[in-house]
LODO-850753 format. One record per residue (C-alpha): residue number from 1; residue in one letter; chain; y, x negated, z. Coordinates in steps of 0.001 Angstrom, whole numbers, plus 500000, padded with zeros to 6 digits. Layout:
// LODO-850753
<r num="NUM" residu="A" chaine="A" y="Y" x="X" z="Z"/>
...
***
This chain:
// LODO-850753
<r num="1" residu="M" chaine="A" y="843174" x="105594" z="290282"/>
<r num="2" residu="D" chaine="A" y="843826" x="108762" z="291899"/>
<r num="3" residu="H" chaine="A" y="843722" x="111913" z="289696"/>
<r num="4" residu="C" chaine="A" y="846126" x="114643" z="289621"/>
<r num="5" residu="L" chaine="A" y="845358" x="117680" z="291195"/>
<r num="6" residu="S" chaine="A" y="835908" x="133537" z="295895"/>
<r num="7" residu="L" chaine="A" y="837821" x="137410" z="295745"/>
<r num="8" residu="H" chaine="A" y="836522" x="140621" z="296555"/>
<r num="9" residu="K" chaine="A" y="836708" x="143575" z="294413"/>
<r num="10" residu="S" chaine="A" y="839539" x="145003" z="296038"/>
<r num="11" residu="F" chaine="A" y="842712" x="143309" z="295134"/>
<r num="12" residu="A" chaine="A" y="845101" x="145988" z="296284"/>
<r num="13" residu="L" chaine="A" y="848177" x="144522" z="297556"/>
<r num="14" residu="K" chaine="A" y="851731" x="145604" z="298127"/>
<r num="15" residu="S" chaine="A" y="854708" x="144241" z="296330"/>
<r num="16" residu="L" chaine="A" y="858325" x="144394" z="297104"/>
<r num="17" residu="P" chaine="A" y="861194" x="145289" z="294427"/>
<r num="18" residu="S" chaine="A" y="862120" x="142636" z="292127"/>
<r num="19" residu="P" chaine="A" y="865221" x="140533" z="292158"/>
<r num="20" residu="P" chaine="A" y="868165" x="140904" z="289603"/>
<r num="21" residu="K" chaine="A" y="866791" x="139609" z="286413"/>
<r num="22" residu="S" chaine="A" y="869714" x="137608" z="285499"/>
<r num="23" residu="T" chaine="A" y="868020" x="134309" z="283841"/>
<r num="24" residu="P" chaine="A" y="870175" x="131454" z="283296"/>
<r num="25" residu="H" chaine="A" y="867863" x="130540" z="280266"/>
<r num="26" residu="H" chaine="A" y="865754" x="132323" z="277785"/>
<r num="27" residu="C" chaine="A" y="862223" x="133607" z="278786"/>
<r num="28" residu="F" chaine="A" y="859603" x="135359" z="277036"/>
<r num="29" residu="S" chaine="A" y="857572" x="138285" z="278324"/>
<r num="30" residu="S" chaine="A" y="854404" x="138049" z="276146"/>
<r num="31" residu="D" chaine="A" y="852443" x="135451" z="274417"/>
<r num="32" residu="F" chaine="A" y="851611" x="137783" z="271672"/>
<r num="33" residu="G" chaine="A" y="854031" x="139743" z="269271"/>
<r num="34" residu="D" chaine="A" y="853377" x="142527" z="266961"/>
<r num="35" residu="R" chaine="A" y="849764" x="143666" z="265680"/>
<r num="36" residu="D" chaine="A" y="848571" x="142848" z="262370"/>
<r num="37" residu="R" chaine="A" y="848839" x="146249" z="260440"/>
<r num="38" residu="S" chaine="A" y="845659" x="145449" z="258468"/>
<r num="39" residu="S" chaine="A" y="843148" x="144239" z="261152"/>
<r num="40" residu="G" chaine="A" y="844827" x="145747" z="264146"/>
<r num="41" residu="K" chaine="A" y="844607" x="142772" z="266146"/>
<r num="42" residu="P" chaine="A" y="847757" x="141006" z="268077"/>
<r num="43" residu="R" chaine="A" y="849548" x="138258" z="265958"/>
<r num="44" residu="P" chaine="A" y="850354" x="135028" z="268099"/>
<r num="45" residu="R" chaine="A" y="854054" x="134830" z="268397"/>
<r num="46" residu="R" chaine="A" y="855428" x="131550" z="267415"/>
<r num="47" residu="R" chaine="A" y="856435" x="129419" z="270089"/>
<r num="48" residu="P" chaine="A" y="859687" x="128111" z="270521"/>
<r num="49" residu="L" chaine="A" y="860387" x="124276" z="270443"/>
<r num="50" residu="V" chaine="A" y="860123" x="122499" z="273947"/>
<r num="51" residu="V" chaine="A" y="863419" x="120722" z="274883"/>
<r num="52" residu="L" chaine="A" y="862728" x="118212" z="277718"/>
<r num="53" residu="A" chaine="A" y="865115" x="116802" z="280179"/>
<r num="54" residu="G" chaine="A" y="868169" x="115505" z="279043"/>
<r num="55" residu="A" chaine="A" y="868115" x="117079" z="275737"/>
<r num="56" residu="G" chaine="A" y="869917" x="120388" z="276787"/>
<r num="57" residu="A" chaine="A" y="868379" x="123834" z="277589"/>
<r num="58" residu="S" chaine="A" y="864820" x="124519" z="277340"/>
<r num="59" residu="H" chaine="A" y="862528" x="127535" z="277220"/>
<r num="60" residu="C" chaine="A" y="860920" x="128341" z="280293"/>
<r num="61" residu="E" chaine="A" y="858152" x="130605" z="279035"/>
<r num="62" residu="F" chaine="A" y="857079" x="133239" z="281865"/>
<r num="63" residu="G" chaine="A" y="854493" x="135182" z="280221"/>
<r num="64" residu="S" chaine="A" y="851892" x="137786" z="280808"/>
<r num="65" residu="L" chaine="A" y="849137" x="135033" z="280041"/>
<r num="66" residu="N" chaine="A" y="851111" x="132132" z="280048"/>
<r num="67" residu="T" chaine="A" y="849329" x="129954" z="282538"/>
<r num="68" residu="P" chaine="A" y="850005" x="126128" z="282706"/>
<r num="69" residu="L" chaine="A" y="846134" x="125770" z="282400"/>
<r num="70" residu="E" chaine="A" y="844555" x="127201" z="279257"/>
<r num="71" residu="P" chaine="A" y="841071" x="128474" z="279484"/>
<r num="72" residu="R" chaine="A" y="838493" x="125724" z="278460"/>
<r num="73" residu="S" chaine="A" y="835535" x="127776" z="277763"/>
<r num="74" residu="S" chaine="A" y="834729" x="130743" z="275664"/>
<r num="75" residu="V" chaine="A" y="834120" x="132711" z="278885"/>
<r num="76" residu="G" chaine="A" y="837646" x="132133" z="280003"/>
<r num="77" residu="K" chaine="A" y="839096" x="133000" z="276853"/>
<r num="78" residu="H" chaine="A" y="837352" x="136225" z="276805"/>
<r num="79" residu="L" chaine="A" y="838462" x="137004" z="280131"/>
<r num="80" residu="S" chaine="A" y="841826" x="136466" z="279517"/>
<r num="81" residu="R" chaine="A" y="841820" x="138940" z="276588"/>
<r num="82" residu="V" chaine="A" y="840065" x="141471" z="278847"/>
<r num="83" residu="L" chaine="A" y="842959" x="140888" z="281349"/>
<r num="84" residu="Q" chaine="A" y="845454" x="141417" z="278839"/>
<r num="85" residu="N" chaine="A" y="843987" x="144144" z="276920"/>
<r num="86" residu="Y" chaine="A" y="841510" x="146034" z="279251"/>
<r num="87" residu="R" chaine="A" y="842776" x="145243" z="282576"/>
<r num="88" residu="Q" chaine="A" y="840471" x="148226" z="284042"/>
<r num="89" residu="L" chaine="A" y="837537" x="146404" z="282886"/>
<r num="90" residu="F" chaine="A" y="838323" x="143243" z="284106"/>
<r num="91" residu="H" chaine="A" y="836328" x="142848" z="287453"/>
<r num="92" residu="V" chaine="A" y="833142" x="144331" z="285583"/>
<r num="93" residu="S" chaine="A" y="833657" x="141854" z="282763"/>
<r num="94" residu="V" chaine="A" y="834007" x="139075" z="285536"/>
<r num="95" residu="E" chaine="A" y="830840" x="140100" z="287270"/>
<r num="96" residu="D" chaine="A" y="828759" x="140255" z="283853"/>
<r num="97" residu="E" chaine="A" y="829999" x="136725" z="282902"/>
<r num="98" residu="L" chaine="A" y="829034" x="135534" z="286413"/>
<r num="99" residu="K" chaine="A" y="825550" x="136709" z="286371"/>
<r num="100" residu="R" chaine="A" y="824906" x="135739" z="282695"/>
<r num="101" residu="L" chaine="A" y="826255" x="132135" z="283482"/>
<r num="102" residu="G" chaine="A" y="823588" x="131893" z="286641"/>
<r num="103" residu="D" chaine="A" y="820880" x="133104" z="284536"/>
<r num="104" residu="E" chaine="A" y="821476" x="130514" z="281825"/>
<r num="105" residu="R" chaine="A" y="821780" x="127597" z="284272"/>
<r num="106" residu="D" chaine="A" y="818459" x="128721" z="286406"/>
<r num="107" residu="A" chaine="A" y="816637" x="129131" z="283122"/>
<r num="108" residu="A" chaine="A" y="817440" x="125515" z="281915"/>
<r num="109" residu="V" chaine="A" y="816501" x="124327" z="285215"/>
<r num="110" residu="D" chaine="A" y="813377" x="126105" z="284862"/>
<r num="111" residu="R" chaine="A" y="812453" x="124911" z="281548"/>
<r num="112" residu="M" chaine="A" y="813322" x="121319" z="282972"/>
<r num="113" residu="A" chaine="A" y="810774" x="121992" z="285900"/>
<r num="114" residu="L" chaine="A" y="808126" x="123433" z="283538"/>
<r num="115" residu="A" chaine="A" y="808340" x="120383" z="281299"/>
<r num="116" residu="G" chaine="A" y="807066" x="118091" z="284338"/>
<r num="117" residu="A" chaine="A" y="805927" x="114797" z="283132"/>
<r num="118" residu="S" chaine="A" y="805508" x="115616" z="279577"/>
<r num="119" residu="D" chaine="A" y="807095" x="113960" z="276577"/>
<r num="120" residu="E" chaine="A" y="809912" x="116604" z="276503"/>
<r num="121" residu="A" chaine="A" y="810755" x="116099" z="279987"/>
<r num="122" residu="L" chaine="A" y="813594" x="113789" z="279215"/>
<r num="123" residu="L" chaine="A" y="815059" x="116230" z="276706"/>
<r num="124" residu="H" chaine="A" y="814753" x="119285" z="279179"/>
<r num="125" residu="R" chaine="A" y="816366" x="117170" z="281787"/>
<r num="126" residu="R" chaine="A" y="819476" x="116416" z="279502"/>
<r num="127" residu="I" chaine="A" y="819489" x="120017" z="278475"/>
<r num="128" residu="A" chaine="A" y="819656" x="121222" z="282007"/>
<r num="129" residu="Q" chaine="A" y="822674" x="118695" z="282822"/>
<r num="130" residu="L" chaine="A" y="824769" x="119748" z="279774"/>
<r num="131" residu="K" chaine="A" y="824111" x="123413" z="280570"/>
<r num="132" residu="E" chaine="A" y="825208" x="122948" z="284119"/>
<r num="133" residu="Q" chaine="A" y="828624" x="121013" z="283075"/>
<r num="134" residu="E" chaine="A" y="829148" x="123864" z="280570"/>
<r num="135" residu="C" chaine="A" y="828484" x="126628" z="283217"/>
<r num="136" residu="Q" chaine="A" y="830720" x="124757" z="285675"/>
<r num="137" residu="I" chaine="A" y="833602" x="124688" z="283270"/>
<r num="138" residu="A" chaine="A" y="833258" x="128395" z="282563"/>
<r num="139" residu="V" chaine="A" y="833028" x="129241" z="286268"/>
<r num="140" residu="E" chaine="A" y="836227" x="127189" z="286869"/>
<r num="141" residu="D" chaine="A" y="837821" x="129336" z="284242"/>
<r num="142" residu="V" chaine="A" y="836674" x="132624" z="285846"/>
<r num="143" residu="M" chaine="A" y="837990" x="131566" z="289285"/>
<r num="144" residu="Y" chaine="A" y="841432" x="130756" z="287576"/>
<r num="145" residu="M" chaine="A" y="841429" x="134211" z="285887"/>
<r num="146" residu="L" chaine="A" y="840693" x="135871" z="289327"/>
<r num="147" residu="I" chaine="A" y="843487" x="133844" z="290886"/>
<r num="148" residu="F" chaine="A" y="845944" x="134932" z="288013"/>
<r num="149" residu="Y" chaine="A" y="845049" x="138623" z="288492"/>
<r num="150" residu="R" chaine="A" y="846155" x="138179" z="292028"/>
<r num="151" residu="F" chaine="A" y="849461" x="137156" z="291102"/>
<r num="152" residu="S" chaine="A" y="849653" x="139695" z="288470"/>
<r num="153" residu="E" chaine="A" y="849114" x="142495" z="290949"/>
<r num="154" residu="I" chaine="A" y="852344" x="141463" z="292998"/>
<r num="155" residu="R" chaine="A" y="854168" x="141202" z="289603"/>
<r num="156" residu="V" chaine="A" y="854368" x="137337" z="289818"/>
<r num="157" residu="T" chaine="A" y="853606" x="135024" z="286727"/>
<r num="158" residu="L" chaine="A" y="852582" x="131610" z="287342"/>
<r num="159" residu="V" chaine="A" y="855292" x="128840" z="286680"/>
<r num="160" residu="P" chaine="A" y="854577" x="127539" z="283227"/>
<r num="161" residu="K" chaine="A" y="854629" x="123657" z="282300"/>
<r num="162" residu="L" chaine="A" y="857588" x="122081" z="284294"/>
<r num="163" residu="S" chaine="A" y="858482" x="120349" z="281145"/>
<r num="164" residu="R" chaine="A" y="859510" x="123740" z="279864"/>
<r num="165" residu="C" chaine="A" y="861776" x="124669" z="282850"/>
<r num="166" residu="V" chaine="A" y="864255" x="122176" z="282455"/>
<r num="167" residu="Y" chaine="A" y="867893" x="123384" z="281738"/>
<r num="168" residu="N" chaine="A" y="870723" x="120872" z="280819"/>
<r num="169" residu="G" chaine="A" y="868749" x="117939" z="282574"/>
<r num="170" residu="R" chaine="A" y="867659" x="119993" z="285618"/>
<r num="171" residu="L" chaine="A" y="864516" x="121624" z="286648"/>
<r num="172" residu="E" chaine="A" y="865061" x="125148" z="287116"/>
<r num="173" residu="I" chaine="A" y="862769" x="127893" z="288039"/>
<r num="174" residu="W" chaine="A" y="863753" x="131386" z="287744"/>
<r num="175" residu="P" chaine="A" y="863313" x="134266" z="288577"/>
<r num="176" residu="C" chaine="A" y="862349" x="133170" z="292293"/>
<r num="177" residu="K" chaine="A" y="860115" x="135994" z="293306"/>
<r num="178" residu="D" chaine="A" y="860519" x="134765" z="296746"/>
<r num="179" residu="W" chaine="A" y="860037" x="138704" z="298072"/>
<r num="180" residu="E" chaine="A" y="856778" x="139275" z="295952"/>
<r num="181" residu="L" chaine="A" y="855169" x="135963" z="297054"/>
<r num="182" residu="E" chaine="A" y="856268" x="136696" z="300826"/>
<r num="183" residu="S" chaine="A" y="855022" x="140206" z="300794"/>
<r num="184" residu="I" chaine="A" y="851230" x="139349" z="300862"/>
<r num="185" residu="Y" chaine="A" y="851249" x="137679" z="304469"/>
<r num="186" residu="D" chaine="A" y="851730" x="139250" z="307827"/>
<r num="187" residu="L" chaine="A" y="854787" x="138591" z="309573"/>
<r num="188" residu="E" chaine="A" y="853167" x="135861" z="311907"/>
<r num="189" residu="V" chaine="A" y="851686" x="134196" z="308796"/>
<r num="190" residu="L" chaine="A" y="854804" x="134260" z="307110"/>
<r num="191" residu="E" chaine="A" y="856681" x="132747" z="309783"/>
<r num="192" residu="M" chaine="A" y="854406" x="129710" z="309802"/>
<r num="193" residu="I" chaine="A" y="854678" x="129491" z="305945"/>
<r num="194" residu="K" chaine="A" y="858484" x="129308" z="306399"/>
<r num="195" residu="E" chaine="A" y="857933" x="126433" z="308800"/>
<r num="196" residu="H" chaine="A" y="855785" x="124710" z="306379"/>
<r num="197" residu="I" chaine="A" y="858772" x="124979" z="303797"/>
<r num="198" residu="T" chaine="A" y="861160" x="123516" z="306055"/>
<r num="199" residu="T" chaine="A" y="858867" x="120744" z="306901"/>
<r num="200" residu="V" chaine="A" y="858053" x="119751" z="303229"/>
<r num="201" residu="I" chaine="A" y="861376" x="120418" z="301400"/>
<r num="202" residu="G" chaine="A" y="863929" x="120549" z="304183"/>
<r num="203" residu="L" chaine="A" y="865195" x="124195" z="303600"/>
<r num="204" residu="R" chaine="A" y="865577" x="126131" z="306740"/>
<r num="205" residu="A" chaine="A" y="864476" x="129544" z="307041"/>
<r num="206" residu="D" chaine="A" y="867769" x="131029" z="307802"/>
<r num="207" residu="S" chaine="A" y="869439" x="128887" z="305145"/>
<r num="208" residu="S" chaine="A" y="872208" x="130575" z="303158"/>
<r num="209" residu="V" chaine="A" y="872685" x="131399" z="299276"/>
<r num="210" residu="T" chaine="A" y="874475" x="128436" z="299285"/>
<r num="211" residu="D" chaine="A" y="872118" x="126239" z="300593"/>
<r num="212" residu="N" chaine="A" y="869314" x="127557" z="298485"/>
<r num="213" residu="W" chaine="A" y="871168" x="126775" z="295084"/>
<r num="214" residu="A" chaine="A" y="872256" x="123479" z="296300"/>
<r num="215" residu="M" chaine="A" y="870993" x="120561" z="293898"/>
<r num="216" residu="T" chaine="A" y="868534" x="117742" z="295425"/>
<r num="217" residu="N" chaine="A" y="866685" x="114805" z="294147"/>
<r num="218" residu="I" chaine="A" y="863098" x="114486" z="294365"/>
<r num="219" residu="R" chaine="A" y="860720" x="112014" z="292866"/>
<r num="220" residu="Q" chaine="A" y="857890" x="113104" z="290746"/>
<r num="221" residu="A" chaine="A" y="855120" x="111637" z="292624"/>
<r num="222" residu="H" chaine="A" y="856473" x="113370" z="295876"/>
<r num="223" residu="L" chaine="A" y="856854" x="116717" z="294192"/>
<r num="224" residu="G" chaine="A" y="853141" x="116531" z="293240"/>
<r num="225" residu="R" chaine="A" y="852141" x="115632" z="296579"/>
<r num="226" residu="V" chaine="A" y="854033" x="118427" z="298181"/>
<r num="227" residu="Y" chaine="A" y="852789" x="120991" z="295415"/>
<r num="228" residu="V" chaine="A" y="848938" x="120026" z="296146"/>
<r num="229" residu="A" chaine="A" y="849444" x="119804" z="300004"/>
<r num="230" residu="S" chaine="A" y="850972" x="123436" z="299844"/>
<r num="231" residu="I" chaine="A" y="847818" x="124685" z="297965"/>
<r num="232" residu="L" chaine="A" y="845548" x="123314" z="300668"/>
<r num="233" residu="Y" chaine="A" y="847998" x="124509" z="303389"/>
<r num="234" residu="G" chaine="A" y="847413" x="128317" z="302050"/>
<r num="235" residu="Y" chaine="A" y="843734" x="127516" z="301541"/>
<r num="236" residu="F" chaine="A" y="843589" x="126409" z="305170"/>
<r num="237" residu="M" chaine="A" y="845698" x="129258" z="306371"/>
<r num="238" residu="K" chaine="A" y="843447" x="131731" z="305153"/>
<r num="239" residu="S" chaine="A" y="840338" x="130166" z="306237"/>
<r num="240" residu="A" chaine="A" y="841669" x="129809" z="309779"/>
<r num="241" residu="L" chaine="A" y="843245" x="133401" z="309768"/>
<r num="242" residu="L" chaine="A" y="839867" x="134927" z="309040"/>
<r num="243" residu="R" chaine="A" y="838309" x="132775" z="311852"/>
<r num="244" residu="H" chaine="A" y="841058" x="133838" z="313985"/>
<r num="245" residu="H" chaine="A" y="840136" x="137622" z="313413"/>
<r num="246" residu="L" chaine="A" y="836419" x="137051" z="313784"/>
<r num="247" residu="E" chaine="A" y="836853" x="135243" z="317327"/>
<r num="248" residu="Q" chaine="A" y="839362" x="138033" z="318467"/>
<r num="249" residu="R" chaine="A" y="836585" x="140500" z="317399"/>
<r num="250" residu="L" chaine="A" y="833801" x="138910" z="319174"/>
<r num="251" residu="A" chaine="A" y="835996" x="137719" z="322199"/>
<r num="252" residu="I" chaine="A" y="834983" x="134279" z="321819"/>
<r num="253" residu="P" chaine="A" y="836548" x="132084" z="324356"/>
<r num="254" residu="T" chaine="A" y="839016" x="129403" z="323292"/>
<r num="255" residu="T" chaine="A" y="837277" x="125874" z="324232"/>
<r num="256" residu="H" chaine="A" y="838350" x="122454" z="323091"/>
<r num="257" residu="R" chaine="A" y="836344" x="119248" z="322764"/>
<r num="258" residu="N" chaine="A" y="839277" x="116746" z="322772"/>
<r num="259" residu="G" chaine="A" y="839589" x="116146" z="326510"/>
<r num="260" residu="G" chaine="A" y="842335" x="118988" z="326993"/>
<r num="261" residu="Q" chaine="A" y="844379" x="117897" z="324128"/>
<r num="262" residu="K" chaine="A" y="844871" x="120148" z="320813"/>
<r num="263" residu="T" chaine="A" y="845630" x="118932" z="317420"/>
<r num="264" residu="F" chaine="A" y="847244" x="120256" z="314657"/>
<r num="265" residu="L" chaine="A" y="847650" x="119514" z="310771"/>
<r num="266" residu="Q" chaine="A" y="850512" x="117268" z="310019"/>
<r num="267" residu="F" chaine="A" y="851390" x="117991" z="306386"/>
<r num="268" residu="P" chaine="A" y="854010" x="115743" z="306229"/>
<r num="269" residu="E" chaine="A" y="851814" x="112794" z="306800"/>
<r num="270" residu="M" chaine="A" y="849263" x="114608" z="304356"/>
<r num="271" residu="C" chaine="A" y="851927" x="114512" z="301647"/>
<r num="272" residu="L" chaine="A" y="851605" x="110707" z="301808"/>
<r num="273" residu="Y" chaine="A" y="847965" x="110668" z="300831"/>
<r num="274" residu="G" chaine="A" y="846277" x="110331" z="297631"/>
<r num="275" residu="F" chaine="A" y="845335" x="113474" z="295921"/>
<r num="276" residu="R" chaine="A" y="841687" x="112645" z="296089"/>
<r num="277" residu="N" chaine="A" y="842045" x="112183" z="299775"/>
<r num="278" residu="L" chaine="A" y="843716" x="115415" z="299901"/>
<r num="279" residu="L" chaine="A" y="841329" x="117487" z="298038"/>
<r num="280" residu="S" chaine="A" y="838400" x="115655" z="299739"/>
<r num="281" residu="G" chaine="A" y="839722" x="116929" z="303146"/>
<r num="282" residu="R" chaine="A" y="839985" x="113388" z="304784"/>
<r num="283" residu="L" chaine="A" y="842633" x="114702" z="307193"/>
<r num="284" residu="S" chaine="A" y="842683" x="111920" z="309959"/>
<r num="285" residu="N" chaine="A" y="846282" x="112491" z="310684"/>
<r num="286" residu="T" chaine="A" y="846499" x="114877" z="313440"/>
<r num="287" residu="R" chaine="A" y="848784" x="114871" z="316586"/>
<r num="288" residu="S" chaine="A" y="848222" x="115793" z="320253"/>
<r num="289" residu="V" chaine="A" y="850412" x="118596" z="321457"/>
<r num="290" residu="P" chaine="A" y="850373" x="120017" z="325039"/>
<r num="291" residu="H" chaine="A" y="847688" x="122126" z="325960"/>
<r num="292" residu="T" chaine="A" y="848546" x="125694" z="326780"/>
<r num="293" residu="Q" chaine="A" y="847888" x="126986" z="330093"/>
<r num="294" residu="M" chaine="A" y="844206" x="128225" z="330610"/>
<r num="295" residu="L" chaine="A" y="842202" x="130269" z="332927"/>
<r num="296" residu="N" chaine="A" y="838387" x="129627" z="333152"/>
<r num="297" residu="G" chaine="A" y="838440" x="128483" z="329717"/>
<r num="298" residu="Q" chaine="A" y="840424" x="131638" z="328332"/>
<r num="299" residu="E" chaine="A" y="844087" x="132598" z="328295"/>
<r num="300" residu="T" chaine="A" y="845310" x="135064" z="330162"/>
<r num="301" residu="E" chaine="A" y="846869" x="136740" z="327210"/>
<r num="302" residu="P" chaine="A" y="845576" x="137193" z="323625"/>
<r num="303" residu="E" chaine="A" y="846294" x="134267" z="321760"/>
<r num="304" residu="K" chaine="A" y="848810" x="134314" z="318960"/>
<r num="305" residu="L" chaine="A" y="847740" x="132770" z="315550"/>
<r num="306" residu="K" chaine="A" y="850175" x="129866" z="315775"/>
<r num="307" residu="R" chaine="A" y="848893" x="129021" z="319402"/>
<r num="308" residu="F" chaine="A" y="845309" x="129500" z="317923"/>
<r num="309" residu="L" chaine="A" y="845817" x="127131" z="315260"/>
<r num="310" residu="T" chaine="A" y="847263" x="124337" z="317510"/>
<r num="311" residu="G" chaine="A" y="844124" x="124829" z="319541"/>
<r num="312" residu="F" chaine="A" y="842014" x="123574" z="316704"/>
<r num="313" residu="D" chaine="A" y="840173" x="120415" z="317588"/>
<r num="314" residu="S" chaine="A" y="839455" x="117761" z="314807"/>
<r num="315" residu="E" chaine="A" y="836140" x="119206" z="313806"/>
<r num="316" residu="A" chaine="A" y="837517" x="122872" z="313427"/>
<r num="317" residu="L" chaine="A" y="840379" x="121604" z="311552"/>
<r num="318" residu="Q" chaine="A" y="838303" x="119651" z="309039"/>
<r num="319" residu="R" chaine="A" y="835938" x="122634" z="308613"/>
<r num="320" residu="C" chaine="A" y="838774" x="125257" z="307811"/>
<r num="321" residu="A" chaine="A" y="840684" x="122671" z="305627"/>
<r num="322" residu="K" chaine="A" y="838390" x="121081" z="303409"/>
<r num="323" residu="L" chaine="A" y="837480" x="122834" z="300062"/>
<r num="324" residu="K" chaine="A" y="834003" x="124263" z="300122"/>
<r num="325" residu="S" chaine="A" y="833228" x="123653" z="296406"/>
<r num="326" residu="K" chaine="A" y="833653" x="121201" z="293692"/>
<r num="327" residu="E" chaine="A" y="834940" x="123778" z="291320"/>
<r num="328" residu="A" chaine="A" y="837661" x="124601" z="293487"/>
<r num="329" residu="L" chaine="A" y="838672" x="120813" z="293818"/>
<r num="330" residu="N" chaine="A" y="838357" x="120558" z="290009"/>
<r num="331" residu="L" chaine="A" y="840446" x="123639" z="289540"/>
<r num="332" residu="I" chaine="A" y="843408" x="122257" z="291862"/>
<r num="333" residu="E" chaine="A" y="843378" x="119085" z="290123"/>
<r num="334" residu="N" chaine="A" y="843411" x="120534" z="286546"/>
<r num="335" residu="H" chaine="A" y="846037" x="123248" z="287454"/>
<r num="336" residu="S" chaine="A" y="848283" x="120789" z="289131"/>
<r num="337" residu="C" chaine="A" y="848161" x="118270" z="286203"/>
<r num="338" residu="A" chaine="A" y="848659" x="121083" z="283840"/>
<r num="339" residu="L" chaine="A" y="851626" x="122282" z="285731"/>
<r num="340" residu="L" chaine="A" y="853515" x="119067" z="286606"/>
<r num="341" residu="G" chaine="A" y="852910" x="117185" z="283077"/>
<r num="342" residu="N" chaine="A" y="850385" x="116204" z="280539"/>
<r num="343" residu="E" chaine="A" y="850813" x="112598" z="281541"/>
<r num="344" residu="G" chaine="A" y="847664" x="112749" z="283843"/>
<r num="345" residu="A" chaine="A" y="847833" x="110580" z="287121"/>
<r num="346" residu="G" chaine="A" y="850921" x="108876" z="285826"/>
<r num="347" residu="F" chaine="A" y="852996" x="111700" z="286798"/>
<r num="348" residu="F" chaine="A" y="851915" x="111640" z="290272"/>
<r num="349" residu="E" chaine="A" y="852693" x="107604" z="290468"/>
<r num="350" residu="S" chaine="A" y="856069" x="107837" z="288801"/>
<r num="351" residu="D" chaine="A" y="859272" x="106811" z="290607"/>
<r num="352" residu="E" chaine="A" y="861272" x="108990" z="288061"/>
<r num="353" residu="V" chaine="A" y="863730" x="111169" z="290057"/>
<r num="354" residu="I" chaine="A" y="863720" x="115173" z="289340"/>
<r num="355" residu="V" chaine="A" y="867128" x="116776" z="289803"/>
<r num="356" residu="T" chaine="A" y="866425" x="120397" z="291008"/>
<r num="357" residu="S" chaine="A" y="867440" x="123075" z="293342"/>
<r num="358" residu="F" chaine="A" y="866166" x="123973" z="296849"/>
<r num="359" residu="S" chaine="A" y="865538" x="127475" z="295290"/>
<r num="360" residu="S" chaine="A" y="863262" x="126145" z="292703"/>
<r num="361" residu="L" chaine="A" y="861359" x="123754" z="295128"/>
<r num="362" residu="K" chaine="A" y="860832" x="126905" z="297360"/>
<r num="363" residu="R" chaine="A" y="859464" x="128857" z="294745"/>
<r num="364" residu="L" chaine="A" y="857012" x="126176" z="293587"/>
<r num="365" residu="V" chaine="A" y="855947" x="125777" z="297419"/>
<r num="366" residu="L" chaine="A" y="855454" x="129549" z="297807"/>
<r num="367" residu="E" chaine="A" y="853563" x="129639" z="294748"/>
<r num="368" residu="A" chaine="A" y="851296" x="126946" z="295813"/>
<r num="369" residu="V" chaine="A" y="850716" x="128570" z="299133"/>
<r num="370" residu="A" chaine="A" y="849537" x="131697" z="297593"/>
<r num="371" residu="F" chaine="A" y="847470" x="129806" z="295012"/>
<r num="372" residu="G" chaine="A" y="845513" x="128271" z="297571"/>
<r num="373" residu="S" chaine="A" y="844953" x="131671" z="299537"/>
<r num="374" residu="F" chaine="A" y="844019" x="133445" z="296424"/>
<r num="375" residu="L" chaine="A" y="841559" x="130255" z="295626"/>
<r num="376" residu="W" chaine="A" y="839766" x="130857" z="298714"/>
<r num="377" residu="D" chaine="A" y="839287" x="134441" z="297995"/>
<r num="378" residu="A" chaine="A" y="838242" x="133554" z="294398"/>
<r num="379" residu="E" chaine="A" y="835845" x="130900" z="295693"/>
<r num="380" residu="E" chaine="A" y="833908" x="133530" z="298231"/>
<r num="381" residu="Y" chaine="A" y="833702" x="136294" z="295419"/>
<r num="382" residu="V" chaine="A" y="832227" x="133942" z="292801"/>
<r num="383" residu="D" chaine="A" y="829852" x="132156" z="295091"/>
<r num="384" residu="A" chaine="A" y="828161" x="135277" z="296386"/>
<r num="385" residu="I" chaine="A" y="827312" x="135902" z="292473"/>
<r num="386" residu="Y" chaine="A" y="826865" x="132417" z="291138"/>
<r num="387" residu="K" chaine="A" y="826219" x="129680" z="293677"/>
<r num="388" residu="L" chaine="A" y="828885" x="126973" z="293688"/>
<r num="389" residu="K" chaine="A" y="828446" x="123317" z="293991"/>
<r num="390" residu="E" chaine="A" y="829142" x="122142" z="297629"/>
<r num="391" residu="N" chaine="A" y="832021" x="119783" z="297881"/>
***
């Protein structure tokens, strides 16, 4: 059964003005209320009762640290507190925690090696395995906090559990935050992302306000596949974009190994895959498109990004689209499960129909693409300090 599904020190991103905040249902800005007068510590705010579909309005809690996936480790919980209360120390804390985790993992491995063939060898091997599992969970939490930090820089909070965003029997996500989520891309990249949105949900880039708020039906399983495929699309676009910039700087000629035919990622077909296949990078569904005019193996004009991407052969496509680490794979799975429901893989196999608007679907897709892009950055950052496990 299929299961539901690094970041450099400079995280400065421009953001655009927020849209009008006329929310159709109740939202809360923070997970914490007033401080306790005796201890000075923040007192947890009592959460409202969750009302599910068909039972009237619900509370879609957009909070400063109200992520769908709660930290599972003490490291993750510590960084969430630092991010909320001492934001200026966040990156210092991240680096310190990663170094400490790496030292603890290496020390356990060294003790296992020193034990050799002694009577304690089995014990130290087991200790090393448990320490590695503990560190992996903690590192995944670190990556998640890094991704959340990137969203916070553009003043976007992650959509909470979808079960809390049901209003009068319909799934509605507000505010849409389209401007902020689109502001992180160059124009050419944004055009490709808009094409992706049109492909996966059928909403045209030039659609009217009426079209955006029109209601539509989508099956739970398909919504899950669209969300995960969009995360992978953002991850792929970040990887491909950096490769494009590198080849432009080095003036590498564009060559193809597929007999004059180019291939391009087909996400509508990808969406039909199981989640494990999606995350494992088994992308065999590619199509051939006409080969652009070449002169001595090099184009007469500088390649545009889209033309560059359509020139990928299957090997280059696999390399850019496949997740590099097991931690990234696990993070996508856990985040997607937490967002889409607590039913585990059952949500992704369900034929239940969700009533929602195209605007809400667009918000989810834009968030997923940004999540994939930020995940690539977080993975690079973490791997430079704490060696991740190869996927």
